[in-house]
Backbone as a ProteinNet text record, in pm:
[ID]
protein_1_A
[PRIMARY]
MAGSVLLVGHGLMNYLIAQQLRANGWHGPAKPGKRFWEYGVYECRAVGGLHEHIKLS
[TERTIARY]
233.2	345.8	292.3	339.9	300	424.7	411.3	525.7	490.5	592.5	575.3	658.1	613.6	685.2	693.5	808.3	825.3	852.5	771.1	788	808.4	917.7	948.1	944.7	866.5	855	807.6	757.6	703.8	606.2	524.8	436.5	345.8	346.8	258.4	279.1	401.4	428.9	358.7	361.8	290.3	140.7	86.2	-56.3	-91.8	-13.1	-40.8	-28	72.6	89.9	-25.7	-68.4	-180.9	-307.4	-332.9	-451.6	-447.3	-330.4	-317.8	-330.7	-272.5	-287.6	-435.2	-507.2	-648.8	-729.7	-693.7	-762.9	-740.9	-630.5	-598.1	-644.1	-732.1	-791.2	-723.1	-620.4	-554.9	-638.7	-626.8	-701.5	-604.4	-636.5	-553.7	-607	-539.1	-588.8	-586.8	-688	-693.9	-581.2	-543.2	-434.5	-333.6	-214.5	-112.3	-66.2	-1.5	41.3	129.5	117.7	195.8	312.1	310.5	413	533.2	643.7	764.6	737.9	787	782.1	641.4	543	410.7	409.8	317.4	312.8	170.2	147.9	20.7	48.8	-38.9	-25	-134.3	-95.3	-188.7	-180.5	-295.6	-302.3	-377.2	-327.3	-395.8	-469.9	-600.8	-681.9	-727.8	-657.6	-694.7	-671.2	-752.3	-736.9	-603.7	-525.4	-397.1	-280.5	-301.3	-189.6	-189.9	-72	-56.6	-97.5	-138	-163.5	-32.1	-42.4	79.4	161.1	93	164.3	74	134.9	61.1	104.3	8.2	39.5	46	154.3	171.1	174.2	94.9	95.2	-30.4
-883.2	-886.3	-894.4	-988.3	-1002	-1006.2	-965.7	-968.2	-906.6	-883.6	-825.1	-699.1	-610.4	-485.8	-467.5	-426	-392.7	-243.8	-172.8	-30.4	-7.3	56.8	81.2	231.3	271.3	412.6	421.5	539.6	552.4	669.1	665.8	775.8	825	954	1019.5	967.5	938.9	891.3	757.9	665.7	538.3	561.9	652.2	682.8	737.5	832.4	892.6	790.9	706.2	602.9	503.6	465.6	372.9	431.5	559.6	622.3	620.9	645.7	647.2	506.8	407.6	269.7	231	261.8	227.3	303	425.7	503.2	443.7	370.8	308.6	163.3	122.5	-10.1	-119.4	-87	-186.9	-209.8	-328.7	-364.3	-382	-318.3	-327.2	-231.7	-223.5	-139.1	9.4	83.7	227.6	300.4	248.9	309.3	201	206.2	107	130.7	31.6	41	161.3	214	331.4	294.7	176.9	138.6	78	65.4	7.6	-131.9	-159.9	-288	-330.8	-242.5	-275.4	-252.5	-313.7	-302.4	-320.7	-284.7	-308.9	-384.3	-476	-553.8	-509	-474.8	-428	-519.5	-558.1	-648.8	-583.2	-608.7	-562.2	-681.6	-670.9	-782.4	-759.3	-675.1	-647.1	-770.5	-786.8	-898.7	-882	-986.6	-981.6	-939	-919.9	-887	-742.5	-688.6	-553.9	-448.1	-333.9	-220	-180.7	-113.3	-72.6	25.3	117	212.8	260.6	318.9	374	519.6	610.1	751.9	784.1	841.8	880.4	1031.4	1100.7	1246.8	1300.2
-1530.3	-1439.3	-1297.2	-1220.4	-1080.7	-995.1	-871.5	-783	-650.4	-570.6	-438.5	-428.2	-342.1	-317	-166.7	-117.9	22.8	30.7	107.3	127.1	275.6	311.3	451.5	476	571.6	607.5	750.8	787.3	922.5	929	1032.1	1066.1	955.1	934.9	839.8	697.8	660.7	524.6	499.2	594.4	579.2	562	639.8	631.5	493	443.8	313.1	200	205.8	103.4	108.8	229.4	244.1	180.9	202.7	146	-6.6	-63.6	-209.7	-268.1	-202.1	-248	-250.6	-142.9	-135.2	-240.7	-268.1	-371.7	-510.3	-527.9	-656	-663.9	-572.7	-581.9	-501.4	-424.9	-341.5	-216.9	-158.1	-38.2	77.1	189.3	308.9	413.5	527.7	635.5	598.4	645.4	619.2	690.9	807.2	884.5	919.3	859.8	895.7	1040.5	1098.3	1237.7	1265.9	1386	1427.1	1518.3	1576.9	1673.1	1601.3	1671.3	1614.3	1560.3	1443.5	1375.9	1333.7	1341.1	1289.4	1138.5	1071	925.6	876.2	752.4	685.1	556.5	522.2	399.1	303.7	182	79.8	-40.7	-92.1	-205.8	-320.5	-439.7	-559.8	-617	-626	-675.1	-817.9	-890.9	-1029.5	-1115.9	-1216	-1309.3	-1381.1	-1385.7	-1455	-1367.4	-1237.5	-1149.8	-1105.5	-1087.4	-1034.8	-1135.9	-1085.1	-1173	-1241.7	-1354.9	-1425.2	-1342.6	-1273.7	-1190.9	-1079.5	-977.3	-865.7	-851.6	-854.8	-838.9	-689.9	-646.5	-506.5	-494.2	-575.3	-570	-508.4
[MASK]
+++++++++++++++++++++++++++++++++++++++++++++++++++++++++

């Protein structure tokens, strides 16, 4: 299964989610933008598409 996901948040929550995505093998900036309308793009380069799930705990 392949596809796209849009996650909208701000501040500390974006930072924490970014750290967990990177820990699960996703590639993207360590710190997403902090200013209004900034964003970070994260890609999963696993064979076969996206991981089955992402733990955000």
